[in-house]
MIDREN-387627 format. One record per residue: residue in one letter; x, z, y of N, C-alpha, C in turn. Coordinates in nm, 2 decimals, always signed. Each point is the difference from the previous one (the first is absolute). Example, Ala and Ser with C-alpha at 12.3 -4.5 7.8 and 13.67 -1.06 7.14 Angstrom:
<sites>
<site rogu="A" n_u="+1.32" n_w="+0.78" n_v="-0.57" ca_u="-0.09" ca_w="+0.00" ca_v="+0.12" c_u="+0.09" c_w="+0.00" c_v="+0.12"/>
<site rogu="S" n_u="-0.04" n_w="-0.07" n_v="+0.11" ca_u="+0.09" ca_w="+0.00" ca_v="+0.11" c_u="-0.08" c_w="+0.08" c_v="+0.11"/>
</sites>
This chain:
<sites>
<site rogu="M" n_u="+0.29" n_w="+2.30" n_v="-1.68" ca_u="+0.05" ca_w="-0.10" ca_v="-0.08" c_u="+0.13" c_w="+0.04" c_v="-0.06"/>
<site rogu="L" n_u="+0.02" n_w="-0.01" n_v="-0.13" ca_u="+0.13" ca_w="+0.03" ca_v="-0.07" c_u="+0.07" c_w="-0.12" c_v="-0.03"/>
<site rogu="V" n_u="+0.13" n_w="+0.01" n_v="+0.02" ca_u="+0.09" ca_w="-0.11" ca_v="-0.04" c_u="+0.09" c_w="+0.05" c_v="-0.12"/>
<site rogu="Y" n_u="+0.01" n_w="-0.08" n_v="-0.10" ca_u="+0.07" ca_w="+0.04" ca_v="-0.12" c_u="+0.13" c_w="-0.08" c_v="-0.01"/>
<site rogu="S" n_u="+0.11" n_w="+0.07" n_v="-0.04" ca_u="+0.13" ca_w="-0.07" ca_v="-0.03" c_u="-0.01" c_w="-0.05" c_v="-0.14"/>
<site rogu="L" n_u="+0.08" n_w="-0.11" n_v="-0.02" ca_u="+0.01" ca_w="-0.06" ca_v="-0.13" c_u="+0.11" c_w="+0.06" c_v="-0.07"/>
<site rogu="G" n_u="-0.01" n_w="+0.02" n_v="-0.13" ca_u="+0.10" ca_w="+0.06" ca_v="-0.08" c_u="-0.06" c_w="+0.07" c_v="-0.12"/>
<site rogu="H" n_u="+0.08" n_w="+0.07" n_v="-0.07" ca_u="-0.05" ca_w="+0.07" ca_v="-0.12" c_u="-0.10" c_w="+0.10" c_v="+0.03"/>
<site rogu="N" n_u="+0.03" n_w="+0.08" n_v="+0.10" ca_u="-0.10" ca_w="+0.10" ca_v="+0.04" c_u="-0.07" c_w="-0.05" c_v="+0.13"/>
<site rogu="I" n_u="-0.13" n_w="+0.00" n_v="-0.01" ca_u="-0.08" ca_w="-0.04" ca_v="+0.12" c_u="-0.03" c_w="+0.13" c_v="+0.08"/>
<site rogu="T" n_u="+0.05" n_w="+0.01" n_v="+0.12" ca_u="-0.02" ca_w="+0.11" ca_v="+0.08" c_u="-0.06" c_w="-0.04" c_v="+0.13"/>
<site rogu="P" n_u="-0.10" n_w="+0.07" n_v="+0.05" ca_u="-0.05" ca_w="-0.03" ca_v="+0.13" c_u="+0.10" c_w="+0.02" c_v="+0.11"/>
<site rogu="M" n_u="+0.00" n_w="-0.10" n_v="+0.10" ca_u="+0.09" ca_w="+0.01" ca_v="+0.11" c_u="-0.09" c_w="+0.02" c_v="+0.12"/>
<site rogu="S" n_u="+0.04" n_w="+0.07" n_v="+0.10" ca_u="-0.09" ca_w="+0.02" ca_v="+0.12" c_u="+0.02" c_w="-0.13" c_v="+0.09"/>
<site rogu="T" n_u="-0.11" n_w="-0.03" n_v="+0.07" ca_u="+0.00" ca_w="-0.11" ca_v="+0.09" c_u="+0.00" c_w="+0.06" c_v="+0.14"/>
<site rogu="P" n_u="+0.07" n_w="-0.06" n_v="+0.09" ca_u="+0.00" ca_w="+0.05" ca_v="+0.14" c_u="-0.14" c_w="-0.01" c_v="+0.06"/>
<site rogu="K" n_u="-0.03" n_w="+0.10" n_v="+0.08" ca_u="-0.13" ca_w="+0.00" ca_v="+0.07" c_u="+0.02" c_w="-0.09" c_v="+0.12"/>
<site rogu="K" n_u="-0.10" n_w="-0.08" n_v="+0.03" ca_u="+0.00" ca_w="-0.08" ca_v="+0.12" c_u="-0.08" c_w="+0.07" c_v="+0.11"/>
<site rogu="S" n_u="+0.05" n_w="-0.01" n_v="+0.12" ca_u="-0.07" ca_w="+0.06" ca_v="+0.12" c_u="-0.11" c_w="-0.09" c_v="+0.03"/>
<site rogu="N" n_u="-0.10" n_w="+0.06" n_v="+0.08" ca_u="-0.11" ca_w="-0.08" ca_v="+0.05" c_u="+0.04" c_w="-0.12" c_v="+0.08"/>
<site rogu="A" n_u="+0.11" n_w="+0.02" n_v="+0.08" ca_u="+0.05" ca_w="-0.11" ca_v="+0.08" c_u="+0.05" c_w="-0.11" c_v="-0.08"/>
<site rogu="S" n_u="+0.08" n_w="+0.03" n_v="-0.11" ca_u="+0.05" ca_w="-0.11" ca_v="-0.08" c_u="-0.10" c_w="-0.07" c_v="-0.08"/>
<site rogu="I" n_u="-0.11" n_w="+0.07" n_v="-0.04" ca_u="-0.11" ca_w="-0.06" ca_v="-0.07" c_u="-0.07" c_w="-0.10" c_v="+0.10"/>
<site rogu="K" n_u="-0.03" n_w="+0.05" n_v="+0.12" ca_u="-0.07" ca_w="-0.07" ca_v="+0.10" c_u="+0.08" c_w="-0.13" c_v="+0.03"/>
<site rogu="N" n_u="+0.13" n_w="+0.00" n_v="+0.01" ca_u="+0.08" ca_w="-0.11" ca_v="+0.04" c_u="+0.05" c_w="-0.09" c_v="-0.12"/>
<site rogu="A" n_u="-0.05" n_w="+0.04" n_v="-0.12" ca_u="+0.04" ca_w="-0.08" ca_v="-0.12" c_u="-0.06" c_w="-0.14" c_v="+0.02"/>
<site rogu="R" n_u="+0.08" n_w="-0.10" n_v="-0.03" ca_u="-0.04" ca_w="-0.14" ca_v="+0.01" c_u="+0.04" c_w="-0.07" c_v="-0.13"/>
<site rogu="R" n_u="-0.09" n_w="-0.10" n_v="-0.04" ca_u="+0.03" ca_w="-0.08" ca_v="-0.11" c_u="+0.11" c_w="-0.10" c_v="+0.02"/>
<site rogu="A" n_u="+0.02" n_w="-0.04" n_v="+0.12" ca_u="+0.10" ca_w="-0.10" ca_v="+0.04" c_u="+0.05" c_w="+0.03" c_v="+0.14"/>
<site rogu="E" n_u="+0.12" n_w="-0.03" n_v="+0.03" ca_u="+0.06" ca_w="+0.01" ca_v="+0.13" c_u="-0.07" c_w="-0.09" c_v="+0.10"/>
<site rogu="R" n_u="-0.03" n_w="+0.05" n_v="+0.12" ca_u="-0.07" ca_w="-0.07" ca_v="+0.10" c_u="+0.10" c_w="-0.06" c_v="+0.10"/>
<site rogu="V" n_u="-0.03" n_w="-0.12" n_v="+0.05" ca_u="+0.09" ca_w="-0.06" ca_v="+0.10" c_u="-0.08" c_w="-0.02" c_v="+0.13"/>
<site rogu="P" n_u="+0.04" n_w="+0.06" n_v="+0.11" ca_u="-0.07" ca_w="-0.02" ca_v="+0.12" c_u="+0.02" c_w="-0.14" c_v="+0.05"/>
<site rogu="T" n_u="-0.11" n_w="-0.07" n_v="+0.02" ca_u="+0.01" ca_w="-0.14" ca_v="+0.04" c_u="-0.13" c_w="-0.05" c_v="+0.06"/>
<site rogu="S" n_u="+0.00" n_w="-0.08" n_v="+0.10" ca_u="-0.12" ca_w="-0.06" ca_v="+0.07" c_u="-0.01" c_w="-0.14" c_v="-0.04"/>
<site rogu="V" n_u="-0.09" n_w="-0.03" n_v="-0.09" ca_u="-0.03" ca_w="-0.14" ca_v="-0.05" c_u="-0.14" c_w="-0.03" c_v="+0.03"/>
<site rogu="S" n_u="-0.03" n_w="-0.12" n_v="+0.05" ca_u="-0.13" ca_w="-0.05" ca_v="+0.02" c_u="-0.06" c_w="-0.05" c_v="-0.13"/>
<site rogu="V" n_u="-0.12" n_w="+0.06" n_v="-0.04" ca_u="-0.07" ca_w="-0.04" ca_v="-0.12" c_u="-0.14" c_w="-0.04" c_v="+0.04"/>
<site rogu="T" n_u="-0.07" n_w="-0.07" n_v="-0.09" ca_u="-0.14" ca_w="-0.03" ca_v="+0.03" c_u="-0.09" c_w="+0.08" c_v="-0.09"/>
<site rogu="M" n_u="-0.10" n_w="+0.06" n_v="+0.06" ca_u="-0.09" ca_w="+0.08" ca_v="-0.08" c_u="-0.14" c_w="-0.03" c_v="+0.06"/>
<site rogu="N" n_u="-0.09" n_w="-0.05" n_v="-0.09" ca_u="-0.13" ca_w="-0.04" ca_v="+0.05" c_u="+0.00" c_w="-0.11" c_v="+0.11"/>
<site rogu="G" n_u="+0.10" n_w="-0.09" n_v="+0.00" ca_u="+0.01" ca_w="-0.10" ca_v="+0.10" c_u="+0.06" c_w="+0.04" c_v="+0.13"/>
<site rogu="K" n_u="+0.04" n_w="+0.13" n_v="+0.01" ca_u="+0.06" ca_w="+0.05" ca_v="+0.12" c_u="+0.14" c_w="+0.04" c_v="-0.02"/>
<site rogu="K" n_u="+0.09" n_w="-0.01" n_v="+0.10" ca_u="+0.13" ca_w="+0.04" ca_v="-0.01" c_u="+0.01" c_w="+0.15" c_v="+0.02"/>
<site rogu="V" n_u="+0.07" n_w="+0.07" n_v="-0.09" ca_u="+0.03" ca_w="+0.14" ca_v="+0.02" c_u="+0.15" c_w="+0.02" c_v="-0.03"/>
<site rogu="I" n_u="+0.05" n_w="+0.12" n_v="+0.04" ca_u="+0.15" ca_w="+0.02" ca_v="-0.01" c_u="+0.03" c_w="+0.11" c_v="-0.10"/>
<site rogu="T" n_u="+0.10" n_w="-0.02" n_v="-0.08" ca_u="+0.05" ca_w="+0.10" ca_v="-0.09" c_u="+0.08" c_w="+0.10" c_v="+0.08"/>
<site rogu="R" n_u="+0.00" n_w="+0.13" n_v="-0.05" ca_u="+0.09" ca_w="+0.10" ca_v="+0.06" c_u="+0.11" c_w="+0.03" c_v="-0.10"/>
<site rogu="N" n_u="-0.03" n_w="+0.00" n_v="-0.13" ca_u="+0.10" ca_w="+0.01" ca_v="-0.10" c_u="-0.05" c_w="-0.06" c_v="-0.13"/>
<site rogu="V" n_u="+0.09" n_w="-0.04" n_v="-0.08" ca_u="-0.03" ca_w="-0.06" ca_v="-0.13" c_u="+0.09" c_w="+0.06" c_v="-0.11"/>
<site rogu="S" n_u="-0.05" n_w="-0.01" n_v="-0.12" ca_u="+0.07" ca_w="+0.04" ca_v="-0.12" c_u="-0.04" c_w="-0.09" c_v="-0.11"/>
<site rogu="A" n_u="+0.07" n_w="+0.01" n_v="-0.11" ca_u="-0.04" ca_w="-0.08" ca_v="-0.12" c_u="-0.14" c_w="+0.03" c_v="-0.05"/>
<site rogu="T" n_u="-0.05" n_w="+0.11" n_v="+0.03" ca_u="-0.13" ca_w="+0.04" ca_v="-0.05" c_u="-0.11" c_w="+0.02" c_v="+0.10"/>
<site rogu="G" n_u="+0.03" n_w="-0.01" n_v="+0.13" ca_u="-0.10" ca_w="+0.02" ca_v="+0.10" c_u="+0.04" c_w="-0.05" c_v="+0.14"/>
<site rogu="V" n_u="-0.09" n_w="+0.02" n_v="+0.09" ca_u="+0.02" ca_w="-0.05" ca_v="+0.14" c_u="-0.08" c_w="+0.10" c_v="+0.09"/>
<site rogu="Y" n_u="+0.05" n_w="+0.01" n_v="+0.13" ca_u="-0.07" ca_w="+0.07" ca_v="+0.10" c_u="-0.02" c_w="-0.10" c_v="+0.11"/>
<site rogu="L" n_u="-0.13" n_w="-0.02" n_v="+0.04" ca_u="-0.04" ca_w="-0.10" ca_v="+0.09" c_u="-0.06" c_w="+0.07" c_v="+0.13"/>
<site rogu="S" n_u="+0.02" n_w="-0.06" n_v="+0.11" ca_u="-0.07" ca_w="+0.04" ca_v="+0.12" c_u="-0.11" c_w="-0.10" c_v="+0.03"/>
<site rogu="I" n_u="-0.12" n_w="+0.05" n_v="+0.00" ca_u="-0.12" ca_w="-0.09" ca_v="+0.02" c_u="-0.09" c_w="+0.04" c_v="+0.11"/>
<site rogu="K" n_u="-0.09" n_w="-0.09" n_v="+0.05" ca_u="-0.11" ca_w="+0.04" ca_v="+0.08" c_u="-0.12" c_w="+0.02" c_v="-0.09"/>
<site rogu="G" n_u="-0.08" n_w="+0.10" n_v="+0.02" ca_u="-0.11" ca_w="+0.02" ca_v="-0.08" c_u="+0.02" c_w="+0.12" c_v="-0.10"/>
<site rogu="D" n_u="-0.07" n_w="+0.00" n_v="-0.11" ca_u="+0.01" ca_w="+0.11" ca_v="-0.09" c_u="-0.01" c_w="-0.04" c_v="-0.14"/>
<site rogu="K" n_u="+0.06" n_w="+0.08" n_v="-0.09" ca_u="+0.00" ca_w="-0.02" ca_v="-0.14" c_u="-0.03" c_w="+0.14" c_v="-0.06"/>
<site rogu="E" n_u="-0.04" n_w="+0.00" n_v="-0.13" ca_u="-0.03" ca_w="+0.12" ca_v="-0.07" c_u="+0.09" c_w="+0.01" c_v="-0.12"/>
<site rogu="V" n_u="+0.04" n_w="+0.12" n_v="-0.03" ca_u="+0.08" ca_w="+0.03" ca_v="-0.12" c_u="-0.07" c_w="-0.05" c_v="-0.12"/>
<site rogu="G" n_u="+0.07" n_w="-0.07" n_v="-0.09" ca_u="-0.06" ca_w="-0.06" ca_v="-0.12" c_u="-0.05" c_w="-0.14" c_v="+0.02"/>
<site rogu="E" n_u="-0.01" n_w="-0.05" n_v="+0.13" ca_u="-0.05" ca_w="-0.13" ca_v="+0.03" c_u="+0.10" c_w="-0.11" c_v="-0.04"/>
<site rogu="P" n_u="-0.04" n_w="-0.11" n_v="-0.07" ca_u="+0.09" ca_w="-0.11" ca_v="-0.03" c_u="+0.05" c_w="-0.06" c_v="+0.13"/>
<site rogu="I" n_u="+0.12" n_w="-0.05" n_v="+0.00" ca_u="+0.06" ca_w="-0.07" ca_v="+0.11" c_u="+0.08" c_w="-0.12" c_v="-0.04"/>
<site rogu="D" n_u="-0.02" n_w="-0.11" n_v="+0.06" ca_u="+0.07" ca_w="-0.13" ca_v="-0.03" c_u="+0.08" c_w="-0.04" c_v="+0.13"/>
<site rogu="F" n_u="+0.12" n_w="-0.04" n_v="-0.02" ca_u="+0.08" ca_w="-0.05" ca_v="+0.11" c_u="+0.10" c_w="-0.10" c_v="-0.05"/>
<site rogu="S" n_u="+0.05" n_w="-0.08" n_v="+0.09" ca_u="+0.10" ca_w="-0.10" ca_v="-0.03" c_u="+0.11" c_w="-0.02" c_v="+0.10"/>
<site rogu="V" n_u="+0.11" n_w="-0.05" n_v="-0.03" ca_u="+0.11" ca_w="-0.03" ca_v="+0.09" c_u="+0.05" c_w="-0.14" c_v="-0.03"/>
<site rogu="D" n_u="+0.02" n_w="-0.08" n_v="+0.11" ca_u="+0.05" ca_w="-0.13" ca_v="-0.02" c_u="+0.15" c_w="-0.01" c_v="+0.03"/>
<site rogu="L" n_u="+0.07" n_w="-0.06" n_v="-0.09" ca_u="+0.15" ca_w="-0.01" ca_v="+0.01" c_u="+0.04" c_w="-0.15" c_v="-0.02"/>
<site rogu="E" n_u="+0.12" n_w="-0.03" n_v="+0.04" ca_u="+0.06" ca_w="-0.13" ca_v="-0.03" c_u="+0.12" c_w="+0.02" c_v="-0.10"/>
<site rogu="A" n_u="+0.00" n_w="-0.07" n_v="-0.11" ca_u="+0.11" ca_w="+0.01" ca_v="-0.09" c_u="+0.04" c_w="-0.15" c_v="-0.04"/>
<site rogu="D" n_u="+0.13" n_w="-0.03" n_v="+0.03" ca_u="+0.05" ca_w="-0.13" ca_v="-0.03" c_u="-0.09" c_w="-0.11" c_v="+0.06"/>
<site rogu="G" n_u="-0.05" n_w="+0.02" n_v="+0.12" ca_u="-0.08" ca_w="-0.10" ca_v="+0.06" c_u="-0.14" c_w="-0.01" c_v="-0.04"/>
<site rogu="D" n_u="-0.04" n_w="+0.08" n_v="-0.09" ca_u="-0.14" ca_w="+0.01" ca_v="-0.05" c_u="-0.07" c_w="+0.12" c_v="+0.06"/>
<site rogu="N" n_u="-0.13" n_w="-0.01" n_v="+0.02" ca_u="-0.08" ca_w="+0.11" ca_v="+0.05" c_u="-0.04" c_w="+0.08" c_v="-0.13"/>
<site rogu="V" n_u="+0.02" n_w="+0.13" n_v="+0.01" ca_u="-0.04" ca_w="+0.09" ca_v="-0.12" c_u="-0.09" c_w="+0.11" c_v="+0.06"/>
<site rogu="R" n_u="-0.11" n_w="+0.02" n_v="-0.06" ca_u="-0.09" ca_w="+0.11" ca_v="+0.04" c_u="+0.00" c_w="+0.10" c_v="-0.11"/>
<site rogu="M" n_u="+0.04" n_w="+0.12" n_v="+0.03" ca_u="-0.01" ca_w="+0.11" ca_v="-0.09" c_u="-0.13" c_w="+0.07" c_v="+0.02"/>
<site rogu="N" n_u="-0.08" n_w="+0.01" n_v="-0.10" ca_u="-0.13" ca_w="+0.07" ca_v="+0.00" c_u="+0.01" c_w="+0.14" c_v="-0.07"/>
<site rogu="F" n_u="-0.06" n_w="+0.09" n_v="+0.06" ca_u="+0.00" ca_w="+0.14" ca_v="-0.05" c_u="-0.14" c_w="+0.06" c_v="-0.01"/>
<site rogu="Q" n_u="-0.03" n_w="+0.07" n_v="-0.11" ca_u="-0.12" ca_w="+0.07" ca_v="-0.01" c_u="+0.04" c_w="+0.15" c_v="-0.02"/>
<site rogu="G" n_u="-0.07" n_w="+0.08" n_v="+0.08" ca_u="+0.03" ca_w="+0.15" ca_v="-0.01" c_u="-0.12" c_w="+0.08" c_v="+0.01"/>
<site rogu="E" n_u="+0.04" n_w="+0.13" n_v="+0.02" ca_u="-0.11" ca_w="+0.10" ca_v="+0.01" c_u="+0.05" c_w="+0.10" c_v="+0.11"/>
<site rogu="V" n_u="-0.09" n_w="+0.03" n_v="+0.09" ca_u="+0.03" ca_w="+0.10" ca_v="+0.11" c_u="+0.02" c_w="+0.14" c_v="-0.06"/>
<site rogu="V" n_u="+0.11" n_w="+0.06" n_v="+0.04" ca_u="+0.03" ca_w="+0.14" ca_v="-0.05" c_u="+0.00" c_w="+0.10" c_v="+0.11"/>
<site rogu="R" n_u="+0.02" n_w="-0.05" n_v="+0.12" ca_u="+0.00" ca_w="+0.10" ca_v="+0.12" c_u="-0.04" c_w="-0.08" c_v="+0.12"/>
<site rogu="V" n_u="-0.07" n_w="+0.07" n_v="+0.09" ca_u="-0.04" ca_w="-0.06" ca_v="+0.13" c_u="+0.03" c_w="+0.10" c_v="+0.11"/>
<site rogu="D" n_u="+0.08" n_w="-0.05" n_v="+0.10" ca_u="+0.04" ca_w="+0.08" ca_v="+0.11" c_u="-0.06" c_w="-0.06" c_v="+0.13"/>
<site rogu="H" n_u="-0.07" n_w="+0.08" n_v="+0.08" ca_u="-0.06" ca_w="-0.05" ca_v="+0.12" c_u="+0.09" c_w="+0.04" c_v="+0.12"/>
<site rogu="N" n_u="+0.05" n_w="-0.10" n_v="+0.07" ca_u="+0.10" ca_w="+0.01" ca_v="+0.11" c_u="-0.05" c_w="-0.06" c_v="+0.12"/>
<site rogu="G" n_u="-0.10" n_w="+0.06" n_v="+0.07" ca_u="-0.06" ca_w="-0.06" ca_v="+0.12" c_u="-0.07" c_w="-0.13" c_v="-0.03"/>
<site rogu="T" n_u="+0.05" n_w="-0.11" n_v="+0.06" ca_u="-0.07" ca_w="-0.13" ca_v="-0.02" c_u="+0.04" c_w="-0.07" c_v="-0.13"/>
<site rogu="E" n_u="+0.10" n_w="+0.04" n_v="-0.07" ca_u="+0.05" ca_w="-0.06" ca_v="-0.12" c_u="-0.02" c_w="+0.09" c_v="-0.12"/>
<site rogu="T" n_u="-0.01" n_w="-0.06" n_v="-0.11" ca_u="-0.02" ca_w="+0.08" ca_v="-0.13" c_u="+0.12" c_w="-0.03" c_v="-0.09"/>
<site rogu="G" n_u="+0.06" n_w="+0.10" n_v="-0.05" ca_u="+0.11" ca_w="-0.02" ca_v="-0.10" c_u="-0.07" c_w="+0.01" c_v="-0.14"/>
<site rogu="V" n_u="+0.04" n_w="-0.10" n_v="-0.08" ca_u="-0.06" ca_w="-0.01" ca_v="-0.14" c_u="+0.11" c_w="-0.01" c_v="-0.10"/>
<site rogu="A" n_u="+0.01" n_w="+0.10" n_v="-0.08" ca_u="+0.10" ca_w="+0.00" ca_v="-0.11" c_u="-0.07" c_w="-0.06" c_v="-0.13"/>
<site rogu="A" n_u="+0.06" n_w="-0.10" n_v="-0.06" ca_u="-0.07" ca_w="-0.06" ca_v="-0.12" c_u="+0.10" c_w="-0.01" c_v="-0.11"/>
<site rogu="K" n_u="-0.04" n_w="+0.02" n_v="-0.12" ca_u="+0.08" ca_w="-0.03" ca_v="-0.12" c_u="-0.03" c_w="-0.14" c_v="-0.04"/>
<site rogu="I" n_u="+0.11" n_w="-0.07" n_v="-0.04" ca_u="-0.02" ca_w="-0.14" ca_v="-0.04" c_u="-0.03" c_w="+0.00" c_v="-0.15"/>
<site rogu="L" n_u="-0.11" n_w="-0.06" n_v="-0.03" ca_u="-0.05" ca_w="-0.01" ca_v="-0.14" c_u="+0.04" c_w="-0.13" c_v="-0.07"/>
<site rogu="N" n_u="+0.01" n_w="-0.11" n_v="+0.09" ca_u="+0.02" ca_w="-0.13" ca_v="-0.06" c_u="+0.06" c_w="-0.09" c_v="+0.11"/>
<site rogu="S" n_u="+0.09" n_w="-0.10" n_v="-0.04" ca_u="+0.05" ca_w="-0.09" ca_v="+0.10" c_u="+0.02" c_w="-0.14" c_v="-0.07"/>
<site rogu="S" n_u="-0.01" n_w="-0.10" n_v="+0.09" ca_u="+0.02" ca_w="-0.14" ca_v="-0.06" c_u="+0.06" c_w="-0.09" c_v="+0.11"/>
<site rogu="F" n_u="+0.05" n_w="-0.11" n_v="-0.03" ca_u="+0.05" ca_w="-0.10" ca_v="+0.09" c_u="-0.09" c_w="-0.12" c_v="+0.00"/>
<site rogu="D" n_u="-0.01" n_w="-0.06" n_v="+0.12" ca_u="-0.07" ca_w="-0.13" ca_v="+0.01" c_u="+0.11" c_w="-0.09" c_v="+0.07"/>
<site rogu="L" n_u="+0.03" n_w="-0.12" n_v="-0.07" ca_u="+0.09" ca_w="-0.09" ca_v="+0.06" c_u="-0.07" c_w="-0.11" c_v="+0.07"/>
<site rogu="S" n_u="+0.04" n_w="-0.04" n_v="+0.12" ca_u="-0.06" ca_w="-0.10" ca_v="+0.08" c_u="+0.08" c_w="-0.13" c_v="-0.01"/>
<site rogu="D" n_u="-0.06" n_w="-0.12" n_v="+0.00" ca_u="+0.07" ca_w="-0.12" ca_v="+0.01" c_u="+0.04" c_w="-0.04" c_v="+0.14"/>
<site rogu="N" n_u="-0.05" n_w="+0.07" n_v="+0.10" ca_u="+0.03" ca_w="-0.03" ca_v="+0.14" c_u="+0.13" c_w="+0.05" c_v="+0.03"/>
<site rogu="K" n_u="+0.08" n_w="-0.08" n_v="+0.07" ca_u="+0.13" ca_w="+0.04" ca_v="+0.06" c_u="-0.02" c_w="+0.05" c_v="+0.14"/>
<site rogu="S" n_u="+0.08" n_w="+0.10" n_v="+0.04" ca_u="-0.01" ca_w="+0.05" ca_v="+0.14" c_u="+0.06" c_w="-0.09" c_v="+0.09"/>
</sites>
């Protein structure tokens, strides 16, 4: 890939080469390690980290790369119950003994407001 400088004369500038390690660790968004209980298919699962564009979940069972994934988290805001719903796609699956790690990119999110007070 060539990068050009702006000006009267357009000259190619070299771009720094990325190492395999930096390419492998490239992320679209910073990840925050956190354990939050979310609901997936009616069952509680735990996040291991979250970002603005994805989530890493620890689940029982198995998922496949490319599989759609839906999950939600319930929060309270100003005395109201708020459910955040997420739709995503599995991008990586890690088998760790009895649990499975699932990395998913978030494709869509929405809020559901409840009239019930906690």
